[in-house]
C-alpha positions as CSV (number, residue, x, y, z in Angstrom):
1,M,3.3,8.7,2.8
2,L,2.6,5.2,4.0
3,T,5.2,2.6,4.9
4,G,5.3,-0.5,7.1
5,V,6.4,-4.0,7.9
6,S,3.3,-5.9,6.8
7,T,2.3,-4.7,3.3
8,D,-0.3,-7.5,3.1
9,C,-2.0,-6.6,6.4
10,C,-1.3,-3.3,8.1
11,V,-0.3,-1.2,5.1
12,L,-3.1,-2.6,2.9
13,S,-5.8,-2.1,5.6
14,T,-4.6,1.5,6.4
15,A,-4.4,2.5,2.7
16,L,-7.8,1.2,1.9
17,A,-9.4,2.8,5.0
18,A,-7.9,6.0,3.9
19,A,-9.2,5.7,0.4
20,D,-12.6,4.8,1.7
21,A,-12.5,8.1,3.7
22,G,-11.5,10.0,0.6
23,V,-7.9,10.6,1.7
24,R,-5.1,10.4,-0.8
25,V,-2.1,8.3,0.3
26,T,1.2,7.3,-1.3
27,V,2.6,3.9,-0.5
28,V,6.4,3.6,-0.7
29,A,6.9,0.0,-1.9
30,E,10.6,-0.3,-1.0
31,A,9.8,0.9,2.5
32,C,7.3,-2.0,3.1
33,A,7.7,-5.7,3.4
34,G,5.2,-8.6,3.3
35,A,5.0,-12.0,4.8
36,S,6.6,-13.2,1.5
37,D,7.6,-11.5,-1.7
38,D,4.4,-12.7,-3.4
39,D,2.2,-11.4,-0.7
40,H,4.0,-8.1,-0.8
41,A,3.4,-7.9,-4.6
42,R,-0.2,-8.9,-4.4
43,A,-1.0,-6.3,-1.7
44,L,0.7,-3.6,-3.8
45,D,-1.3,-4.7,-6.9
46,A,-4.6,-4.5,-4.8
47,M,-3.7,-1.0,-3.6
48,R,-3.0,0.1,-7.2
49,L,-6.7,-0.7,-7.9
50,Y,-7.6,2.3,-5.7
51,A,-5.9,4.9,-7.8
52,P,-6.0,7.9,-7.8
53,L,-6.6,7.9,-4.1
54,V,-3.8,5.4,-3.5
55,T,-0.6,5.8,-5.3
56,V,2.1,3.2,-5.1
57,V,5.7,4.4,-5.8
58,D,8.9,2.2,-5.8
59,S,11.0,4.8,-3.8
60,L,11.2,8.4,-2.9
């Protein structure tokens, strides 16, 4: 599970690095926040492109 304060920076970079290493991660969208709502949404959309290694869920 992956959560964090900066969806568009720390969470995104951690999730993509994990996917590049072949590690499956789940990002909990409601437990993350971006610099703005738009930035948060764009980061989640970018991470969804890495499915099935990165899964984005709304909540647990």
